[in-house]
MARROFI-368077 format. One record per residue (C-alpha): residue number from 1; residue in three letters; chain; x, y, z. Coordinates in steps of 0.5 Angstrom, whole numbers. Layout:
<nodes>
NODE   resi   resn   chain    east   north      up
NODE    NUM    ALA       A       X       Y       Z
...
</nodes>
This chain:
<nodes>
NODE   resi   resn   chain    east   north      up
NODE      1    MET       A     -44     292     174
NODE      2    THR       A     -41     296     168
NODE      3    ILE       A     -46     302     166
NODE      4    PHE       A     -46     304     158
NODE      5    THR       A     -47     311     160
NODE      6    VAL       A     -48     316     155
NODE      7    THR       A     -45     323     157
NODE      8    ASP       A     -45     329     152
NODE      9    PRO       A     -37     332     151
NODE     10    TRP       A     -40     338     149
NODE     11    SER       A     -45     339     156
NODE     12    GLY       A     -42     335     160
NODE     13    THR       A     -48     332     162
NODE     14    VAL       A     -51     325     163
NODE     15    VAL       A     -56     323     157
NODE     16    ALA       A     -57     316     158
NODE     17    GLU       A     -55     310     162
NODE     18    PHE       A     -56     303     159
NODE     19    PRO       A     -54     296     164
NODE     20    GLU       A     -49     291     162
NODE     21    ASP       A     -53     284     159
NODE     22    SER       A     -53     279     165
NODE     23    ASP       A     -49     273     164
NODE     24    GLU       A     -56     269     161
NODE     25    GLN       A     -57     274     155
NODE     26    VAL       A     -50     273     153
NODE     27    LEU       A     -50     267     152
NODE     28    ASP       A     -57     267     149
NODE     29    ALA       A     -53     272     145
NODE     30    ILE       A     -48     267     143
NODE     31    ALA       A     -53     262     142
NODE     32    ALA       A     -57     266     137
NODE     33    ALA       A     -51     268     133
NODE     34    HIS       A     -49     261     132
NODE     35    ALA       A     -56     258     130
NODE     36    ALA       A     -56     264     125
NODE     37    TYR       A     -49     263     122
NODE     38    GLU       A     -52     256     120
NODE     39    THR       A     -58     260     116
NODE     40    TRP       A     -54     265     114
NODE     41    ARG       A     -48     262     111
NODE     42    THR       A     -53     258     107
NODE     43    PHE       A     -56     264     103
NODE     44    ASN       A     -52     265      96
NODE     45    VAL       A     -47     271      96
NODE     46    ALA       A     -53     275      91
NODE     47    ASP       A     -58     275      96
NODE     48    ARG       A     -53     276     102
NODE     49    ALA       A     -51     283      97
NODE     50    LEU       A     -59     284      98
NODE     51    ILE       A     -59     285     105
NODE     52    LEU       A     -52     289     105
NODE     53    ARG       A     -55     294     100
NODE     54    ASP       A     -61     295     104
NODE     55    VAL       A     -56     296     110
NODE     56    ALA       A     -53     302     106
NODE     57    ARG       A     -60     304     104
NODE     58    LEU       A     -62     305     112
NODE     59    HIS       A     -55     308     114
NODE     60    GLN       A     -56     314     108
NODE     61    GLU       A     -64     315     110
NODE     62    ARG       A     -62     315     117
NODE     63    ARG       A     -56     320     117
NODE     64    ASP       A     -58     325     121
NODE     65    GLN       A     -60     321     127
NODE     66    LEU       A     -53     317     126
NODE     67    ALA       A     -49     324     126
NODE     68    ALA       A     -53     326     131
NODE     69    THR       A     -52     320     136
NODE     70    MET       A     -45     320     135
NODE     71    SER       A     -44     327     136
NODE     72    ARG       A     -48     327     143
NODE     73    GLU       A     -44     321     145
NODE     74    MET       A     -37     323     143
NODE     75    GLY       A     -37     330     141
NODE     76    LYS       A     -36     329     134
NODE     77    ALA       A     -37     335     129
NODE     78    PHE       A     -43     334     126
NODE     79    ASP       A     -41     334     118
NODE     80    GLU       A     -36     330     120
NODE     81    ALA       A     -41     325     123
NODE     82    LEU       A     -45     326     116
NODE     83    SER       A     -39     324     113
NODE     84    GLU       A     -37     318     117
NODE     85    VAL       A     -44     315     115
NODE     86    ASP       A     -43     316     108
NODE     87    PHE       A     -37     313     108
NODE     88    SER       A     -40     307     112
NODE     89    VAL       A     -45     307     106
NODE     90    ASP       A     -40     306     101
NODE     91    ILE       A     -37     300     105
NODE     92    TYR       A     -43     297     105
NODE     93    ALA       A     -45     298      98
NODE     94    TYR       A     -38     296      96
NODE     95    TYR       A     -39     289      99
NODE     96    ALA       A     -45     288      96
NODE     97    ASP       A     -42     290      89
NODE     98    ASN       A     -35     285      89
NODE     99    ALA       A     -37     280      94
NODE    100    ALA       A     -38     275      89
NODE    101    ASP       A     -32     277      85
NODE    102    PHE       A     -28     276      91
NODE    103    LEU       A     -31     270      94
NODE    104    ALA       A     -30     266      87
NODE    105    ASP       A     -27     259      87
NODE    106    GLU       A     -19     261      85
NODE    107    PRO       A     -16     255      81
NODE    108    VAL       A      -9     253      83
NODE    109    PRO       A      -4     251      76
NODE    110    ILE       A      -2     243      78
NODE    111    LEU       A       5     242      78
NODE    112    ARG       A       5     234      78
NODE    113    GLY       A      -1     230      76
NODE    114    GLU       A      -8     230      73
NODE    115    GLY       A     -13     233      75
NODE    116    ASN       A     -15     240      78
NODE    117    ALA       A     -14     245      85
NODE    118    ILE       A     -18     250      86
NODE    119    ILE       A     -19     255      93
NODE    120    ARG       A     -26     256      95
NODE    121    LYS       A     -27     261     100
NODE    122    HIS       A     -32     259     106
NODE    123    PRO       A     -35     263     112
NODE    124    MET       A     -31     262     119
NODE    125    GLY       A     -37     262     124
NODE    126    VAL       A     -39     267     129
NODE    127    LEU       A     -34     273     130
NODE    128    LEU       A     -34     278     135
NODE    129    GLY       A     -32     284     134
NODE    130    ILE       A     -29     289     139
NODE    131    MET       A     -30     297     137
NODE    132    PRO       A     -28     303     139
NODE    133    TRP       A     -32     310     140
NODE    134    ASN       A     -29     314     136
NODE    135    TYR       A     -32     313     130
NODE    136    PRO       A     -39     308     133
NODE    137    VAL       A     -41     307     125
NODE    138    TYR       A     -35     307     120
NODE    139    GLN       A     -31     302     125
NODE    140    VAL       A     -37     297     125
NODE    141    ALA       A     -38     298     117
NODE    142    ARG       A     -31     296     116
NODE    143    PHE       A     -32     290     120
NODE    144    ALA       A     -39     288     120
NODE    145    GLY       A     -40     290     112
NODE    146    PRO       A     -34     284     109
NODE    147    ASN       A     -35     279     115
NODE    148    LEU       A     -43     279     113
NODE    149    ALA       A     -42     279     106
NODE    150    ALA       A     -37     273     107
NODE    151    GLY       A     -43     269     111
NODE    152    ASN       A     -41     270     118
NODE    153    ALA       A     -45     272     124
NODE    154    VAL       A     -43     277     128
NODE    155    LEU       A     -43     279     136
NODE    156    LEU       A     -41     286     136
NODE    157    LYS       A     -39     290     143
NODE    158    HIS       A     -39     297     142
NODE    159    ALA       A     -35     302     146
NODE    160    LEU       A     -38     304     154
NODE    161    GLN       A     -40     311     151
NODE    162    CYS       A     -43     309     145
NODE    163    PRO       A     -50     305     147
NODE    164    GLN       A     -54     309     143
NODE    165    SER       A     -50     309     136
NODE    166    ALA       A     -50     301     138
NODE    167    GLU       A     -58     300     139
NODE    168    ALA       A     -59     304     132
NODE    169    LEU       A     -54     300     128
NODE    170    GLN       A     -57     293     130
NODE    171    ALA       A     -64     297     129
NODE    172    ILE       A     -61     298     121
NODE    173    PHE       A     -59     290     121
NODE    174    VAL       A     -66     288     124
NODE    175    ASP       A     -70     293     119
NODE    176    ALA       A     -65     291     113
NODE    177    GLY       A     -68     284     114
NODE    178    LEU       A     -62     281     116
NODE    179    PRO       A     -64     273     120
NODE    180    ALA       A     -65     274     127
NODE    181    GLY       A     -58     273     130
NODE    182    ALA       A     -53     274     125
NODE    183    TYR       A     -51     281     128
NODE    184    VAL       A     -52     282     135
NODE    185    ASN       A     -51     288     139
NODE    186    LEU       A     -47     286     147
NODE    187    PHE       A     -48     291     153
NODE    188    ALA       A     -42     286     155
NODE    189    SER       A     -37     287     161
NODE    190    ASN       A     -29     286     160
NODE    191    VAL       A     -30     279     164
NODE    192    GLN       A     -36     277     159
NODE    193    ILE       A     -32     278     154
NODE    194    GLU       A     -27     273     156
NODE    195    SER       A     -32     268     156
NODE    196    VAL       A     -35     270     149
NODE    197    ILE       A     -28     270     146
NODE    198    ALA       A     -27     263     150
NODE    199    ASP       A     -34     260     147
NODE    200    PRO       A     -32     254     142
NODE    201    ARG       A     -38     257     138
NODE    202    VAL       A     -34     264     137
NODE    203    THR       A     -29     263     132
NODE    204    GLY       A     -25     269     132
NODE    205    VAL       A     -24     276     134
NODE    206    SER       A     -23     283     131
NODE    207    LEU       A     -22     289     136
NODE    208    THR       A     -20     296     134
NODE    209    GLY       A     -18     300     140
NODE    210    SER       A     -12     301     145
NODE    211    GLU       A      -5     298     145
NODE    212    ARG       A      -7     295     151
NODE    213    ALA       A     -14     292     149
NODE    214    GLY       A     -10     289     144
NODE    215    SER       A      -6     285     148
NODE    216    ALA       A     -11     283     152
NODE    217    VAL       A     -15     280     148
NODE    218    ALA       A     -10     277     143
NODE    219    GLU       A      -7     273     149
NODE    220    ILE       A     -14     271     151
NODE    221    ALA       A     -15     269     144
NODE    222    GLY       A      -9     266     143
NODE    223    ARG       A     -10     262     149
NODE    224    HIS       A     -17     259     146
NODE    225    LEU       A     -13     258     139
NODE    226    LYS       A     -17     264     136
NODE    227    LYS       A     -16     268     129
NODE    228    VAL       A     -15     275     131
NODE    229    VAL       A     -15     281     128
NODE    230    LEU       A     -12     288     131
NODE    231    GLU       A     -12     296     129
NODE    232    LEU       A      -9     299     134
NODE    233    GLY       A      -5     306     135
NODE    234    GLY       A      -1     310     131
NODE    235    SER       A       4     316     131
NODE    236    ASP       A       4     317     124
NODE    237    PRO       A       9     321     120
NODE    238    PHE       A       8     327     116
NODE    239    ILE       A      15     328     112
NODE    240    VAL       A      16     333     108
NODE    241    LEU       A      22     333     104
NODE    242    GLY       A      20     338      98
NODE    243    ALA       A      14     343      97
NODE    244    SER       A      14     348      92
NODE    245    ASP       A       8     350      94
NODE    246    LEU       A       9     350     102
NODE    247    GLU       A       2     353     104
NODE    248    ALA       A      -2     348     101
NODE    249    THR       A       2     342     105
NODE    250    VAL       A       1     346     111
NODE    251    ASP       A      -6     345     109
NODE    252    ALA       A      -5     338     108
NODE    253    ALA       A      -1     337     114
NODE    254    VAL       A      -6     341     119
NODE    255    THR       A     -12     337     115
NODE    256    ALA       A      -8     330     117
NODE    257    ARG       A      -7     332     124
NODE    258    MET       A     -14     335     126
NODE    259    GLU       A     -19     330     123
NODE    260    ASN       A     -24     328     129
NODE    261    SER       A     -21     333     133
NODE    262    GLY       A     -14     329     132
NODE    263    GLN       A     -17     322     135
NODE    264    ALA       A     -16     318     129
NODE    265    CYS       A     -11     311     130
NODE    266    ASN       A      -8     314     123
NODE    267    ALA       A      -8     321     124
NODE    268    ALA       A      -1     325     123
NODE    269    LYS       A       2     326     129
NODE    270    ARG       A      10     327     128
NODE    271    MET       A      11     332     123
NODE    272    ILE       A      18     331     120
NODE    273    VAL       A      21     337     116
NODE    274    HIS       A      27     338     112
NODE    275    GLU       A      31     343     116
NODE    276    ASN       A      31     347     109
NODE    277    LEU       A      24     348     110
NODE    278    TYR       A      24     347     118
NODE    279    ASP       A      22     354     119
NODE    280    ARG       A      17     356     115
NODE    281    PHE       A      13     350     116
NODE    282    LEU       A      13     351     123
NODE    283    ALA       A      11     358     123
NODE    284    LEU       A       6     357     119
NODE    285    PHE       A       3     350     121
NODE    286    THR       A       3     353     128
NODE    287    GLU       A       0     359     126
NODE    288    ARG       A      -5     355     122
NODE    289    LEU       A      -6     349     128
NODE    290    ILE       A      -7     353     134
NODE    291    ALA       A     -12     358     130
NODE    292    ILE       A     -17     352     130
NODE    293    THR       A     -22     351     136
NODE    294    PRO       A     -24     343     136
NODE    295    ALA       A     -30     340     138
NODE    296    PRO       A     -29     337     145
NODE    297    LEU       A     -25     330     145
NODE    298    SER       A     -29     324     147
NODE    299    SER       A     -29     325     155
NODE    300    VAL       A     -26     330     159
NODE    301    ALA       A     -22     323     162
NODE    302    ALA       A     -19     323     155
NODE    303    ALA       A     -17     331     155
NODE    304    GLU       A     -14     330     163
NODE    305    LYS       A     -10     325     160
NODE    306    LEU       A      -8     328     154
NODE    307    GLU       A      -7     334     158
NODE    308    LEU       A      -2     330     163
NODE    309    GLN       A       2     328     157
NODE    310    VAL       A       3     335     154
NODE    311    ALA       A       5     338     161
NODE    312    ASN       A      10     332     162
NODE    313    ALA       A      14     333     155
NODE    314    VAL       A      14     340     157
NODE    315    SER       A      17     339     164
NODE    316    SER       A      22     334     160
NODE    317    GLY       A      25     340     156
NODE    318    ALA       A      20     340     150
NODE    319    ARG       A      16     347     147
NODE    320    LEU       A       9     348     147
NODE    321    ALA       A       5     353     143
NODE    322    ALA       A      -3     354     145
NODE    323    SER       A      -8     359     144
NODE    324    ARG       A     -11     357     150
NODE    325    GLY       A     -12     352     156
NODE    326    ARG       A     -16     346     157
NODE    327    SER       A     -23     347     159
NODE    328    GLY       A     -27     341     161
NODE    329    ALA       A     -27     336     154
NODE    330    GLN       A     -25     342     150
NODE    331    PHE       A     -18     341     148
NODE    332    PRO       A     -14     347     145
NODE    333    SER       A     -10     345     139
NODE    334    ALA       A      -3     345     140
NODE    335    VAL       A       4     344     137
NODE    336    LEU       A      10     341     141
NODE    337    THR       A      18     342     138
NODE    338    GLU       A      24     341     141
NODE    339    VAL       A      22     333     143
NODE    340    THR       A      28     329     144
NODE    341    ARG       A      29     322     144
NODE    342    ASP       A      29     321     152
NODE    343    ASN       A      22     325     153
NODE    344    ALA       A      17     320     154
NODE    345    VAL       A      12     323     149
NODE    346    TYR       A      17     321     144
NODE    347    SER       A      15     314     144
NODE    348    GLU       A       7     316     146
NODE    349    GLU       A       1     317     142
NODE    350    LEU       A      -3     323     142
NODE    351    PHE       A     -10     322     142
NODE    352    GLY       A     -13     329     141
NODE    353    PRO       A     -11     336     137
NODE    354    VAL       A      -3     336     139
NODE    355    ALA       A       2     335     133
NODE    356    MET       A       9     334     134
NODE    357    VAL       A      14     337     130
NODE    358    PHE       A      22     334     128
NODE    359    ARG       A      27     338     124
NODE    360    ALA       A      31     332     120
NODE    361    ARG       A      38     334     116
NODE    362    ASP       A      37     330     111
NODE    363    GLU       A      32     324     107
NODE    364    ALA       A      36     319     111
NODE    365    GLU       A      35     322     118
NODE    366    ALA       A      28     324     116
NODE    367    VAL       A      26     316     115
NODE    368    ARG       A      30     315     122
NODE    369    LEU       A      25     319     126
NODE    370    ALA       A      19     316     122
NODE    371    ASN       A      21     309     124
NODE    372    ASP       A      24     311     130
NODE    373    THR       A      17     309     134
NODE    374    PRO       A      13     303     137
NODE    375    TYR       A       8     304     131
NODE    376    GLY       A       7     303     124
NODE    377    LEU       A       0     304     122
NODE    378    GLY       A       0     310     117
NODE    379    ALA       A       6     315     114
NODE    380    TYR       A       5     321     110
NODE    381    VAL       A      11     323     105
NODE    382    PHE       A      11     330     100
NODE    383    THR       A      16     331      96
NODE    384    ASP       A      16     334      89
NODE    385    ASP       A      21     328      87
NODE    386    PRO       A      17     322      84
NODE    387    GLU       A      23     318      85
NODE    388    GLN       A      25     320      92
NODE    389    ALA       A      17     319      94
NODE    390    GLN       A      18     312      92
NODE    391    ARG       A      25     311      95
NODE    392    VAL       A      22     313     102
NODE    393    ALA       A      16     309     102
NODE    394    ASP       A      19     303     101
NODE    395    ARG       A      23     305     107
NODE    396    ILE       A      18     306     112
NODE    397    ASP       A      16     301     116
NODE    398    ALA       A       8     302     116
NODE    399    GLY       A       2     299     113
NODE    400    MET       A       0     305     109
NODE    401    VAL       A       4     310     105
NODE    402    PHE       A       0     316     102
NODE    403    ILE       A       4     320      97
NODE    404    ASN       A       3     328      97
NODE    405    GLY       A      -4     328      99
NODE    406    VAL       A      -9     326     105
NODE    407    GLY       A     -15     323     106
NODE    408    MET       A     -14     318     100
NODE    409    GLU       A     -17     312     104
NODE    410    GLY       A     -22     309     101
NODE    411    VAL       A     -27     303     101
NODE    412    GLU       A     -22     299      95
NODE    413    LEU       A     -15     300     100
NODE    414    PRO       A     -13     296     105
NODE    415    PHE       A     -13     299     112
NODE    416    GLY       A      -8     296     118
NODE    417    GLY       A      -1     296     120
NODE    418    VAL       A       5     293     123
NODE    419    LYS       A       9     293     129
NODE    420    ARG       A       5     295     136
NODE    421    SER       A       0     298     131
NODE    422    GLY       A      -3     291     130
NODE    423    PHE       A      -4     286     125
NODE    424    GLY       A      -9     283     119
NODE    425    ARG       A     -12     288     114
NODE    426    GLU       A     -20     291     113
NODE    427    LEU       A     -23     294     107
NODE    428    GLY       A     -22     293     100
NODE    429    ARG       A     -21     286      98
NODE    430    LEU       A     -16     283     103
NODE    431    GLY       A     -21     286     109
NODE    432    ILE       A     -26     279     107
NODE    433    ASP       A     -20     275     106
NODE    434    GLU       A     -19     276     114
NODE    435    PHE       A     -24     271     116
NODE    436    VAL       A     -26     266     111
NODE    437    ASN       A     -23     258     111
NODE    438    LYS       A     -19     259     104
NODE    439    LYS       A     -21     251     104
NODE    440    LEU       A     -17     247      98
NODE    441    ILE       A     -20     242      94
NODE    442    ARG       A     -16     237      89
NODE    443    THR       A     -20     233      84
NODE    444    VAL       A     -16     228      80
NODE    445    ARG       A     -23     226      76
</nodes>
C-alpha cells in the first residue's frame, strides 16, 4: 500500500501518514466528480466566478496555515511559501474576473454562403490533475482555477509528501461553496491513477512533474485517447551577452537560480556568458551564490540524488565551487564550471541550488549552447542591445523567453514549454482553452 507521508525536511522527522484510498473510494470519487460536473457545467460563468472569488478569499485568510504546511512538508522557506499563496490568490481572482470574456462566443467570418458561424466554448468534463511537491498550492491553482472557471470538474492527485496541503486545499473548495464532487482530492497509487485515466468519465489529464512521469502518463492517456497537458522539467539558460551593470545582472542570475532552493522547473540552471564578461561574472556569481545557505531540499532522497549528480560531474572533469557539504536534506549552493558536452550533467536537470556556468565566444555560440539541451521550458537573455535581445529571443527553442529581468511570470502570461519540457499552456487566456470543447455552430438562417 502507498503511504502519503509528511517528513519534515528541516528535522527529518515523520509528522503524519495517510493511507492510500481504496479502489472503491477512487471509483466513488470519479462518480462524484462526474455527477458534480453535470451540475457545475450548468452554472453561468458569473456564478462560477463568485465561487472562485471565495476560493481566493479563503486562500488569503488561511495563508499562514497553508504556508506553514508547505514548509513542513517540503521544506519551503516560509516567506517564499507566503508568496506562493499570494500568487495563487491572484490566479483564482484573475479567472474569476476574466473567464466570461475568455469563454465568450467568437464569431468566424464566412467566406461563402449566407448566415453566420461562431465558436462556442463548452467544458469537457472530469479532469485529472497530477501535481508535484515543489509548489503544492500554486500548481493546483494553475490547474484548477481556469478549468473550474470553464465548468469542468477536477480530480486532484497530489505528491506523496504533500497530503496535508492536499486536504487543506480541498477544505477551501468545500468551504467556498463548490458543488460536492466538483473538486475531489485523491490519495491514489500509480496503479489506481492508471485506472482513473482509463475511466471513460475522465476526459483529460494535466500533469506537472518529471519527464519520466510525463512520459508514463502520456502513454496511458494516448492509449485511451485522452487530451493531455504536460509541464515537465527544464534546464533554462541564462544568457549574458552584455551588461552595463554587471553586478545587477549577477544578482538577477542568483535570484533566478535560487528560487525555492533551486527546485523550480523554470529556474535558470545554465549560465551562458560572453567571454568578454565571463571571468568577472563567474567571480561575482560564485561568491554570491555559495554565500547563500538555502532552505533544505524536499527530502534527503532529493539531496542524495543531487549529490550523486554533482559527484559524477566532477569525476568526469567538471570543477566545483561550494562552501560546505551536504547534511541530511540540506544541500549547499554550488557552481559547476568546465562542463563539457560529454559530461552527463551537461544534459541533465539539476533540481537544487547548483548552477552550471559556460563561456560563449559570441552570440552564435551562446544560442547554440542555450539550445543544446533536451529541454525547452524557459530562457533568460541579458544584453544592453535591444535588437540583439529580440534576435536572440527569436532563436531560442523554448516556450518562454524573458529579456533583462527575472521573476516576471504573471497570472496573465501563458506558462509552458517545448521539446522534453512538455506541451500545452497554463495561465493567461491560453490556460483556459486547453480543456474546453471549441464547438463550431454554423447557422444559415
